NUDRENNU-522614 format. One record per residue: residue in three letters; y, x, z of N, C-alpha, C in turn; residue number from 1. Coordinates in steps of 0.001 Angstrom, whole numbers, always signed. Each point is the difference from the previous one (the first is absolute). Layout:
# residues N
[pt "Ala", [Y, X, Z], [Y, X, Z], [Y, X, Z], NUM]
...
END
This chain:
# residues 83
[pt "Met", [+198826, -177743, +115098], [-1338, +1251, +62], [+794, +1563, +125], 1]
[pt "Ala", [-363, +1047, +669], [+986, +730, -111], [-281, +1072, -971], 2]
[pt "Arg", [+1299, +567, -297], [-555, +773, -1312], [+719, +1492, +166], 3]
[pt "Gly", [-1024, +1216, -432], [-118, +1175, -55], [+698, +417, -651], 4]
[pt "Lys", [+151, +1487, +168], [+818, +819, -979], [-294, +433, -1114], 5]
[pt "Phe", [-1234, -350, -78], [-679, +558, -1302], [-380, -1202, -765], 6]
[pt "Asp", [+245, -1327, +241], [-123, -1198, -665], [+224, -299, -1508], 7]
[pt "Glu", [+1495, +459, -324], [+163, +519, -884], [-1085, +477, -1008], 8]
[pt "Leu", [-103, +1260, +381], [-714, +945, -717], [-1452, -541, -280], 9]
[pt "Val", [-563, -707, +928], [-1396, -813, +7], [+104, -943, -985], 10]
[pt "Arg", [+1131, -692, +153], [-19, -1268, -1083], [-33, +449, -1252], 11]
[pt "Ala", [+893, +1379, -446], [-121, +290, -1287], [-1086, +533, -760], 12]
[pt "Arg", [-494, +459, +1060], [-1541, +436, -312], [-864, -496, -356], 13]
[pt "Ser", [-20, -999, +789], [-1419, -1213, -240], [-31, -1129, -1117], 14]
[pt "Lys", [+1765, +274, -531], [-33, -1220, -987], [-1085, +891, -1459], 15]
[pt "Asp", [-321, +1494, +198], [-378, +745, -899], [-1345, +472, -199], 16]
[pt "Gln", [-737, -1497, +1231], [-1774, +924, +416], [-404, -1534, -5], 17]
[pt "Ala", [-1402, +61, +92], [-797, -1160, -67], [+492, -838, +1170], 18]
[pt "Pro", [-686, -1185, +375], [+497, -857, +1172], [-1214, +1445, +1424], 19]
[pt "Ser", [+848, -303, +866], [-442, +831, +1185], [-428, -926, +553], 20]
[pt "Lys", [-681, +542, +1430], [-238, -1053, +1205], [-126, +750, +1290], 21]
[pt "Pro", [+429, -36, +1180], [+512, +865, +999], [-1487, -6, +929], 22]
[pt "Asp", [-5, +1318, +498], [-1473, +457, +730], [+876, -18, +1308], 23]
[pt "Pro", [-970, -1127, +506], [+490, -144, +1903], [-449, +1268, +733], 24]
[pt "Ala", [-875, +819, -267], [-560, +683, +498], [+1165, +1444, +159], 25]
[pt "Gln", [+693, +553, -995], [+1035, +743, +40], [+878, -342, -63], 26]
[pt "Gly", [+633, -1406, -580], [+1230, -635, -414], [+645, +738, -1157], 27]
[pt "Leu", [-751, +161, -947], [+220, +531, -1470], [-188, -862, -1138], 28]
[pt "Val", [+543, +189, -756], [-657, -644, -1232], [-771, +821, -999], 29]
[pt "Val", [-895, -873, -330], [-984, +968, -934], [-139, -867, -1352], 30]
[pt "Ala", [-490, +671, -664], [-589, -655, -1333], [-688, -1061, +41], 31]
[pt "Ala", [-12, -1283, -1073], [-912, -836, +875], [-1719, +248, -729], 32]
[pt "Ala", [+216, +653, -912], [-1225, +678, -465], [-24, +1490, -227], 33]
[pt "Gly", [-853, +678, +502], [+433, +1344, -454], [-781, +1080, +801], 34]
[pt "Lys", [+618, +981, +810], [-719, +1136, +456], [-817, -726, +1618], 35]
[pt "Arg", [+22, -1001, +318], [-272, -666, +1262], [-1589, -12, -589], 36]
[pt "Ser", [-202, -698, -1390], [-1416, -663, -110], [-904, +1072, -913], 37]
[pt "Asp", [+764, +1264, -313], [-621, +1232, -687], [-562, +699, +1028], 38]
[pt "Ala", [-1391, +322, -501], [-967, +715, +954], [+642, +1919, -190], 39]
[pt "Asp", [+755, +174, -638], [+365, +1524, -404], [+1124, -200, +1140], 40]
[pt "Tyr", [+308, -1065, +574], [+962, +214, +634], [-584, +281, +1825], 41]
[pt "Lys", [+649, +309, +1042], [-326, -10, +1301], [+1708, -335, +984], 42]
[pt "Gln", [+63, -957, +381], [+1171, -29, +980], [-17, +772, +929], 43]
[pt "Val", [+1006, +1173, +502], [+306, +543, +1202], [+1293, -518, +445], 44]
[pt "Ser", [-74, +1184, +1081], [+1445, -396, +895], [+191, +1107, +581], 45]
[pt "Ala", [+1239, +286, +691], [+424, +1425, +363], [+1314, -364, +955], 46]
[pt "Tyr", [+349, +720, +1133], [+1263, -403, +301], [+1250, +1609, -354], 47]
[pt "Ile", [+1080, -821, -474], [+1085, +583, -393], [+1303, -379, +612], 48]
[pt "Arg", [+658, +1091, +254], [+1599, -878, +1107], [+481, -742, -1021], 49]
[pt "Arg", [+680, -1018, +634], [+374, -846, +3], [+1166, +13, -1486], 50]
[pt "Asp", [+960, +712, +773], [+914, +324, -1258], [-264, +859, -1183], 51]
[pt "Thr", [-1259, +553, -47], [-766, +664, -1446], [-220, -1018, -470], 52]
[pt "His", [-634, -976, +747], [-388, -1332, -1117], [+947, -774, -746], 53]
[pt "Leu", [+805, -109, +764], [+1263, -843, -663], [+543, +819, -1226], 54]
[pt "Lys", [+266, +1283, +565], [+712, +546, -1675], [-1031, -81, -1073], 55]
[pt "Val", [-1425, +238, +402], [-1293, -26, -1164], [+529, -1307, -563], 56]
[pt "Lys", [-201, -611, +550], [+11, -1740, -298], [+1162, -153, -821], 57]
[pt "Leu", [+906, +428, -65], [+1632, +91, -410], [+234, +607, -1327], 58]
[pt "Ala", [-782, +1271, +86], [-180, +821, -1277], [-1071, -184, -842], 59]
[pt "Leu", [-1245, -1009, +482], [-639, -128, -842], [+21, -1364, -679], 60]
[pt "Leu", [+1029, -976, +593], [+456, -1263, -522], [+1002, +786, -1463], 61]
[pt "Gln", [+936, +642, +657], [+887, +589, -1155], [-894, +287, -1217], 62]
[pt "Glu", [-814, +621, +298], [-704, +752, -1099], [-1250, -1077, -634], 63]
[pt "Gly", [-35, -1337, +751], [-1015, -299, -805], [-1322, +197, +246], 64]
[pt "Arg", [-622, +714, +703], [-1037, +429, +204], [-616, -613, +1850], 65]
[pt "Glu", [-1491, +154, +10], [-834, -559, +980], [+114, +997, +965], 66]
[pt "Phe", [-307, -138, +1471], [-227, +715, +947], [-1355, +802, -296], 67]
[pt "Ser", [-868, -732, -290], [-1464, +311, -374], [+177, +857, -1077], 68]
[pt "Glu", [+633, +338, -1333], [-69, +839, -786], [+824, +1397, +915], 69]
[pt "Leu", [+518, -458, +734], [+827, +1530, +119], [-1064, +645, +1268], 70]
[pt "Val", [-486, -731, +858], [-881, +716, +800], [-1678, +536, -881], 71]
[pt "Glu", [-65, -1237, -708], [-953, +1157, -1253], [+249, +1385, -786], 72]
[pt "Glu", [+1455, -119, -294], [+446, +1224, -795], [-156, +877, +1115], 73]
[pt "Leu", [+1000, +285, +1292], [-387, +580, +680], [-896, +529, +609], 74]
[pt "Leu", [-1211, -1050, +639], [-1167, +761, +231], [-605, +788, -1197], 75]
[pt "Gly", [-11, -53, -1574], [-734, +218, -627], [+541, +1575, -419], 76]
[pt "Asp", [+1524, +71, +53], [+386, +1496, -62], [+22, +446, +1274], 77]
[pt "Trp", [-615, -584, +1046], [-300, +1028, +1409], [-1445, +156, -285], 78]
[pt "Ile", [-1102, -675, -666], [-725, +511, -716], [-804, +853, -495], 79]
[pt "Ala", [+840, -63, -1095], [+146, +1135, -1320], [+642, +1268, +732], 80]
[pt "Ser", [+637, +180, +1197], [+864, +1074, +125], [-918, +1000, +736], 81]
[pt "Arg", [-1384, -1015, +651], [-1112, +914, +642], [-687, +716, +15], 82]
[pt "Thr", [+146, -322, -1891], [-1368, +668, -999], [+293, +849, -328], 83]
END
């Protein structure tokens, strides 16, 4: 099995979380129960530069945050700034 440069960070982070399962549609790991089954959440997608995505993933792993949390925070701040 090939090893990626973020494998150690992912393993360390996953020890602190609930069991997860792969999402074959996006190649992501998602929580077994959570936002996917919550009617208050909507799954969306966007195109971003590959290097930006890698930098964001690394920073979020180091901070112990989820990508969804970051997107929600940024979009909420943007909406608030428009009023």
